[in-house]
N, C-alpha and C positions, 0 to 999 in steps of 0.2 A: 381450194383443192376439190376437184370433182372426181367422184368414184362412179364410173360407168359400169352398171351391172348388166352383163350380157346374160340375163337371168334365165336359167333353166335351159340354155341351149344344150346342156348336158343332161339336165334332169327334166324340167317341165316342157321345154320346147321340143324335146325329143320324145314326146308322147303322142300317141294316136289312139283312137277308139276302135277296138276290135268289133267284129260283128255281134258279139254277145254283150257289148256295152262296157266291157272292162277296159281299163287303161293298159296300154302296152308300151314298154320302154323301147325306143329305137337304139341303134348302135351308139353307145356313149362315146367311143373313141372317135367315130366319124363326126358326131355333133361337136365334140370338144375341139377338133381340129379347125372348126369354123372360127374359134376364138382362142387361139393358143396363148395369147397374152394375158388371159384372165386368171385371177386368183379364185379359188373355190369353184372354178368352172364358169363363173359368171361375174366376177368382179375385176375390172381393169386395174392393173397394178398402179398404186398411187406413187406420187413423187417422194413421199416420206413414209416412215414405218407405219404399217397398218396395225392398230391396236384396238379399235373400237368395233365390237361385234355384238349382235343381238340388238339392243336398243342403242341408237347412236347418242352419245352424250353431247349436251350443248343445246341451248335454246335456239341458236342460229339455224339449226336444221329443222325446227318445227315450222309448220305452216301456220301463220297467224290466224287465230280464231278457229283453228281446225277446219279451215276453208281452203280447198284445193281447186283452183280454176283449171279447166282443161279444154282442149279442142281435139277434134278428130282431123288429122291432116288431110288436106284436099288431095294429096298425092297418094294416100294409103290405099284407096280403092276398096274400103270395107263395104261389103254388101249388107243387105238388110238383116240376114241371119247373124253375121259377125257383129253388127251393131247391137243386136239383141243380146249377144253374149256379153259384150262390154256393159250394156245397161244393167244386166243381171248382176254383174260384179259391183257396179256402183250402188245398186239397190241394197246389196248386202251390207255395204258400209253404212248406209243410211239406217238400215234396220237394226244393226247391232252396235254401232259406234256413234260418237258425236261428230265424226269427220264427214264433211259434206263436199262431194265432188260436184262442182257447179260450172256451167258453161262460162268460158272466159269472156270478159267484157273489155271495152276500150280502156278502162282504168286499171286493169291488171297488168303489172309489169312482170310479175313472176307467175308462170303457169306451166302446165304440162301439155305436151303435144303427143297424142297417140299416133304412132307410125307403124307401117308394115316394114320392119327392118329385117336384118339377117338372123333373126332369132328372137328370144324374149329377153328384154333387158330394161333396166331402169337405173337412175341414180338413187343414192341413199339419202333421203331427206331433201329439204328444199335447198336448191343451189343458187338461186337468183337468176332472173331472166327466164328464157325458154329452156326447158329440159324435156327430154324425150322418154317415153315408155314405148318400147317396141313390142307389139303382139303380132308375130308373123302369121300371115295367112298360110293355108296349106301349100306345101311345095310339091314337087314332082313325086317325092317319096311318100307323101302323106303326112310328114312331120308338121306340126302346127302348134300354135299357142292358143288356139281358139277354144278354151275351156273357161267358164266363169271363174273357177278357183285359181287358174293360172293368172288371170287378170288380177284377182284379189291378191295373189302372191306378189306380183310386180308392184301393185299399188301399195302394198304394205312396206315394200322396200322404199318406195317413194315417200311414204309417211315417216320413215326414219328407222327401219328395222333391217337387221342382218339375219342370217340363217340360225335356226335354233341349236343345231349341233355344234356350233362354235362357242357356246357358253363355257366359262371356265370350269364349271362343275360337271361337264358332260360325261367324263370318264366314270362317274358314279352311276350312270344310267345307260350308257351304251358301250359296246366293245368295238374297237376299230380293228379290222383284219388287214394289217398293213401289207402283207404279202400278196393280197388279192387285188390291190390297187394298181391301176395302169402306171407303169414306171414313169416318173417325172411329175406325177400328180399327187404325191403324198401330202404336199403342202395344203391341198384343199381340205384336209382334215385336221389342220392345226386348231388349237384352242386359243382364245384371247386371254390376256392377263389383265386387261383393263376395260371392262364393259359393264353395262347395266342390265341386270335381269329384271329390274323393277319389282323385286321381291316375289316374283312368280315361281312356282314349282316348274321343274323340267317338264316339257310338254312333248310327249311322243306323238300326240295327235295334231301338232301344229301344222298349219298349211305351209310353214317356213322350214320344215324339217326335210333333210335328205331322205331318199328311199334306201332300202337295204342294199341295192346293187349299184348305187351311184359310183361312177368311175371304175367299175369292175373290169378286170381283164376278160372275164367271161360272165356276162350278166345272167346267163342261164342257170348257173349253179355256184358261182363264187360271190358270196356276200362281202361287202366292204364295211358295213356298219350294221350291227344288230342290237336291239334293245335287251337290257338285262332283265326287264320285267317280262315274264312268260306271257305270251299271247298279245303283247302290245304291237300295234301297227304303226309303222313310220312311213313318211313320204306320201300321205294321202293328199289328193288334189280334188276333194269334194267340197270344201268350204272351211270357214273359220272353226277353230276349236274354241271352247269357253276361255281358255287361257289367252289365245290370240285376242279375243274380244276384251278381256281384262287388260292386257298390255296396251292395246291401242287407246283405250279410254284413259288408262292411268297416265300414259305418256303425254296425253293432251289435257290432263287435269280434269277429266269428266267422270261423273259417276258411272259405274258399271250397270247396264240395264239388266232387267230380269228376263227379257225375252231373248235369251241366248240359246244356242244349240247344245245345251248340256250345262254342267255335268248332271248326271242322273242322281238326284238327291234321294236319300232313303226316308220314307215316311212310315209312321207307325201303323197306319190303317190302310191295308191294301184293298179294302172292300169299297171305298169311296174315293173319288178323285175328280176335282174340277180343274186341275192344272194351274190354278191361280198362283200358288206358292212355289210349286216345284213339279217334278215328274212323278211324285208319289212312289218312288222306288221302282217304277216301271223299267224294264230292262231292254235296251236296244240289242237286237240279235246281232251277232258278229258275222263278218264275212269269213267263211271257212272254205276249205277245200273239201269237197264232198265226193263220195264214191259214186261214180256213174252207174254202177251195177246195183245200187240200192233200188228195190222195186217200187217203194212208195214215192209218188211224184213230189210230195211236200218236202221230202228229205233230199231230193236230187238237186235242188237249186239253192244257191247261196243268197243271203240277204245282202243287197248291194248298197243301200243307203239308209240313213237314219231319219227318224221323225224329228221335227223342230217344234219348239214351244214358243208361241208368239201371241201378241194381241193385235187388234185391228184387222186389216185385210192382209191377205198373202201378197208377196211381192209382185206376182204376175197379174196382168190385167185379165178381166173376163173369166175369172175362175176363183174358187174359194169363197168362204163366207165373208160378210162385212164386219163381223166381230164374233166374240165368243157366244155360246148359248146361254150361259149362266146369267149374265147381266148386260151383255153387249160391250162391256168395258174391261172384262177380265181376259184370261188367257186360255188357249186351247193348243192341241198338238196337231200337226199336219205334215203331209209329205209334199215336197217341192218337186213338181213334174218338169221343171225347166232343165235344159241341157246342163250337165252331161247325162242326166237320166234318160234312158232310151225305152222305147216300147217294150214291154214285157219285164222290165226290171222290177225287183221286189223290194219293199220296205217292210220290216217286221219289228214289232215291239210287243212285249209281254208283261203281264202283271207279276207281282210277287206271288208266292203261294197263298191261296185263299182257303180258309176253312170255315165250316158252318154246319148247320143242320139241314139235311135233305128234306124237301127239295129247296132250291134257291133260284131266284130270278136274277139274271145278268141283264142290265140295261145300260144304254149309252145313247148319245146323240152323235149324228154324223152329218157331214156336208159333202155332197158330191156334185157341185155345180160347175158347169162350163157353158159359155155362150153357145158353143156347138156341142150338144150332149154326146154326139158320136165320138168325140175325142176323149171322153172320160174312160178311165180304166175300171178296175174292180176293187171292192173291199170285201174281204172275207174274214170271218171270226171263227176261231177254233178254241177248244179246251184241251188241256194236256193234264191228265191226272197224275198224281204222285207215283202211281204204279204203272202208268201207260208207257208204251214204247213209241207210240206215234200219236199225233193229235187227231181229234175228231172235229169234223166240220159242223158248225152250229148255225151259221147265218152267212148270207152273202148278198151283195148287190152289184149290178153291172152298169155299163154306160147307159145314159139317157134316163137316170132315175130322178133328177131334179132339174127344173127349168128356171129356177130363181136361186139366188144366193142365200138359201134358208137352211134351217136345221131340221132333221127328221129323227125320230126315235127308233132304235132297234132294240130288240130284247129276245131272250130265249130262256127256257127253264132247264136246269141241270140237276141231276141226281148222281153224285159221284162219291164213292166211299173214300174218305181221306181228303187231303188237300188237292187243289188243282190250280193251274194257271190259265188265264185267258190270253190268247194270242190274236193280235190284229195284224193282218197282212194286206198291204196295198200292192196291186199290180199296175204299173204305169201304163196309161193308154197311149194313143198314137201321137199326142201333141203336148206342148207345155201347158195347154189349157186343161189340166187334169189334176189340180191340187185337191187332195182329199183330207178332210179334217175330222177330229174326234174330240168330244167334250163330255163332261158330266157323266162319268162312269160310276155305276153303283151295283153292288150285289146285296140283295135283301132276302130275308127268309120268306119261304113260300113260293108257290108257282107264280109265274108272270100272269097278269091280267091281260086279256086280249085287247090289243090296241085298236 
């Protein structure tokens, strides 16, 4: 029995990038009419009762050895940029999971063919023989599947997973607004009664979760699904959550790696962090709706993306360090400049509240390497005192600062009454060769010595 997922033709395939880099949902009803036979907007109705959602039960759906052979269809016409999008999706699987997407060989009977179909879709789990994942190239309206995280979403279906909000316990975490759903599509919000959550907590941040206006009568103001946790974001298409990584590795019987994009663990000492164990309690700034009338430029722009914590090199070639600063074998945090990040997008992370005796020296190591330095963006560091209403700029570097994948030290002296936070802000440059990394943060008593 084969379940064809016309995946995200209502959600992800109906996404485009607006001039400011944000994702915009296209007309869900128009996209849904492309695949009227689908359940949940992207699952072709099976011949028997559909009861398995989230992780698909049964070893027969697993790819042996967590190895998934693939090809790019000769008829798809993917250009160099689109192939880079798909490569980025595959690299994320290699970085965070034990699953390996490998080019098909003559000995592989079961494999995946990436095609340019009429939407974004995939089967759930291994089917046997050739099975397709469709990543639609931009159509006349601009609708497209060409985001790395959409590819990751489709590939996670192929790995054996359904949508997050179909879990049996979902009503404890989200509210469904049935009256706002397009008539006839209420079944897309059914829960399953027999599925595996793999022991994982409900994941608002999953790349497999519906957005708040999925299948809405009017996506501009009528939500169909909202989280019960205040401030939680659903429907993100930026990349894996930590729980996505946990599930994929658990499903295939592999250990969960430490170089995952979260969660942000709390650490007892905010004054020192080498990122080898966790994020040291550093806080990823949230994407918020900001008042355009606010005069301070720092407060006018939302934080679009998160920092990641990894070891080794960054996924993209010709940018980033070769390893961490501490030992070369540890971990550091960095910003991924690859698509969908766009020129001018911001990444922000801040320390917990720091206290001490004035003056204090704030020091850190940074890497701003790109094979073409003009493609690099900017790194700025601010402090925000406990009684301040806006941050103070303390340090900044711009493109062309480093010609080799090395680490440099930055520092500044602060004298602030009461506690303060240190804020790191990266502004993305003009190309994917603009990964910026931070390591070995420390706050010590006394003024900084001149470097």
